[in-house]
Each structure stands twice: as C-alpha cells, then as structure tokens.
N, C-alpha and C positions, 0 to 999 in steps of 0.2 A: 504494500500500500504506500509506504514512504517513497519507494522508487518511482511510483506513478505520479506522486504529487510534486516531486522535484522539478521536472520539466515545466509543469504548469506554474509553479511559484517563480521559477527563473524567467519564464516568458512574461509574467505579470511585472516582475521587477524591471526587466529590460524596457517594456512598454512605458512604465512609469518614469524611468530615467529619460527616455526619448521625449515624452510629453513635457517634462520639466525643461529640457533643452529647448524645445520648440517655443514654449511659453516665454522663456527668458529672451530668446532671440527676437520674438515678435514685439516685445516691449522696448527693445533697444532702438534709440532714435537713429533713423537712416539718413544718409546724406541727402541734401536737397538737390533735385534735378529739375523740377517744374513746380510752379506755384499757380494755382487756379484761382480765378475770381478777381484778378487785378483790373476791375472795370474803371478805375481812375486812370489807367494807362500811364502811370508814373513809374519811375525806377524804384525798385524795392531794395531794402537793405540786403547786402550780400553777406551771408554767414561765411566769412573767410575760413579756409581750411575745413569747410563742411559742405560746400556747395560744389557740385560737379559740373564741368563744362559739358553741355549737351552733345557736342560733336566728338571731342577727343577724350572725354571722360576724366580728364585730369581735375584735381581739386583746384579751385580758384583760391590763390594765395594772396592776391593783392587786388585792390580795386583798379589800379593803374591799367588802362586799356580793357577793362572788363566791359562786357556788352550784355544788354538784356533785350530780348525780342518779345514783344507782346502781340499776340494774335487778336483779331477782332472780338473773340469771345472772352478775352481777359487772361488766357493762359500765358504764362511768362516763363521763358527759358533763359538760361544763363550761359555765358561763354567767357573764357579767360583771354581770348585773343580775337580781334576783329576778323582775322582770316578764318578762324573756326566758324564764326557766325555766317560768313559769306558762303562757305562750303555747305553748311547745314541748311540755310534758308533757300538756296537756289532751287530746290525741287519741291518746295512747299507751295500749295495752291494759294495761300494767303500772302505770299512774299511781297506783293505790291501794296498790300493793305496793312502790313505790319508796322507797328511803332517800334523804333529801334533807338535805344539809349546807349551811349558810350561814355566811359569815365576818362576824362582827358588827362594827359600828362603835364600840360602847361598850367591850367587853372584848377585842376583837381576837382572838377565838377562833372555831374551828369549832364550831357547835352544831347540834342537830336543828332544821331549818328550820321544822318544824311546831310547835315549842315557842317559837320566836322571836317577838318583838314587832316591829312594823314602823311606822316613822314614815310619814307620808303626804306630806310635803313636803321630803324630804331630797334632796341632790344624789346621784344615782346615774348610772352610766355611760350608760344609755339614756334618762335623764331621766323615768323613770316615777315616781320619788319615794319608793319603798318601801325605805327604809334599814332594815337588820336590826339588832336589839338583843337582848341577852340579858336585860336588865332592862327591865321595863315603864316607860314614860314617859308623861307627859301627852300626850294625842292619839294614842298608839300604838294599833294594832289587831292582832288576832291573825292567824295564818296564813290561816284560812278567810275572814276578812273581806278580807284583802289579795288573796287569790285571786279572790274574788267581784268586788271593785272592778276588778281587772286585766282580768278577762274581760268586764266590762261597759264597759270603756274609761274608767273613772272614775279616771284618774291624771293626772299633771302634763303629759302630752302632749296631753291634751284641753283646748283653750283655755277652755272654760266652767269646768272643774274647777280649772284653773290660776288663773283669775281669782278664783274662790270661795275657794281656799286661800291664795293669795299676794297677792291684790289687784292683780295685773298682767294 
C-alpha cells in the first residue's frame, strides 16, 4: 500500500512546486513594451532600464534619442534609437497617422519627431547615427531624409557609409 501511495504523493508535490513557481512568476513585474490608452497622444515617462525597444528588444537606458510612437487608438510603443523606430513603423498600416515623439540631445526635451533635425554621425544606442535635435545644425537632415537614409541602409552600421562619414 505504501509503495502505491509514493508515486501519487510525489506527483502531488511536484505539481504543487510547479504551481508555486508559476504563481511567483506571474506576479513579477514584466518589462514595458507597449502602453495602451494614451489618448492624450503625449510622450509618456520612460521607465529606464525597464522598458524594451519594440524593434531591437534592447532595454532603453537613456532618454537621449528615445522615441515613442502613438497609434490613433492610443497604443504607445517605445524605441531606444530613431533608426529602430523607422524600421518598425515602415510596415504599419497607421504609419502616416502616427504621432511620433523624440527626446532631443540638444534641448533634452520631447518634441515632434517629424519636426526634429537629425545628425548623421552621432552616437546612438543602435549605432545608426541619427541623433535628434530641436535646433538645426551643420550637416543635420530633416525627418524625411533620415527616414529615407535609414530605409536605404545609409547609416553608420553600413561600413561604406561609416567610412565616408567618419573616415574609419
């Protein structure tokens, strides 16, 4: 009789331990990837080191050059680099209606990304080089040119472009 009960008791104990593990994992706060209901269409506070870039999945470690895309329904996605945002947004059906905010490196404010100026050889999280600015600078390009260059692969991750711009 004891030998027959041992497998049942063992199975119950294993199920109990697995249930405890599952419950503890479900209560653990998960990194932010999307926020729903941003119907004010304003930039949201970024939880640094806890918010994932939607495209590259890296943790956002600084607001510098961070980007937020807000869909017409209020869903908000986060990015650590303007280049990641361009890659991700290109195939979305709401790309022309999205509100896009970028955190600038010169004024350290959130501004309309479509009105920002972008350097072409800045240090950015994913090394694309398109650092956002509120004020126009020498060699800066507008949003549409940055988007075009990003989609063509004309950024600092391209060795030919890197050599042309940086001489390395």
